[in-house]
C-alpha angles and dihedrals in degrees: 000000000000129000118200123195122188126202140169102067123135149120117310135165122250107276093031133114139237133181117213121201127200117196120197124205134172109033111018126250094195091107096052146061121277133193149180124230131178137204125197122201112282092008138102119259111265135200115253108170143341135194131194125241095272099036093243096116131045135176126195137192113251091244091063103030113126094016104059128054126194120203138161141208108205093187087061095037085232134132122196136202115202107199117194133174089022120198132201088252090062088068108123146111105277120211132187123212141185124224100206094186100052135059098187127070116296124194100174115094091209091066095058119097106189128042136189124225094251138238128243120242117188121183115190124205 
């Protein structure tokens, strides 16, 4: 079993930055793909970013490409999401996830096995 705990969310003005962290405990996710997803009020959960097991490959949703950067530190069992140039439409609960059957990048939520509780990100205009 894997426990994922996100941190780093908060309130920021448009144009600002936040860095989210996701710490894994229990069974490690260091050998598997990890991802960040987000869900805004009244909307479906959507993919934001994913990273392969080694950190050498990343994929982003078009809506965040060029502004968000996903990274990981396997020695710390932690994945990060650096969010720059934030916009009000980035407001959502951000959740990290571990795809324990895949080592490459994974952008489909259904393929993830473990999820964190999420952290709120609010961007004011």
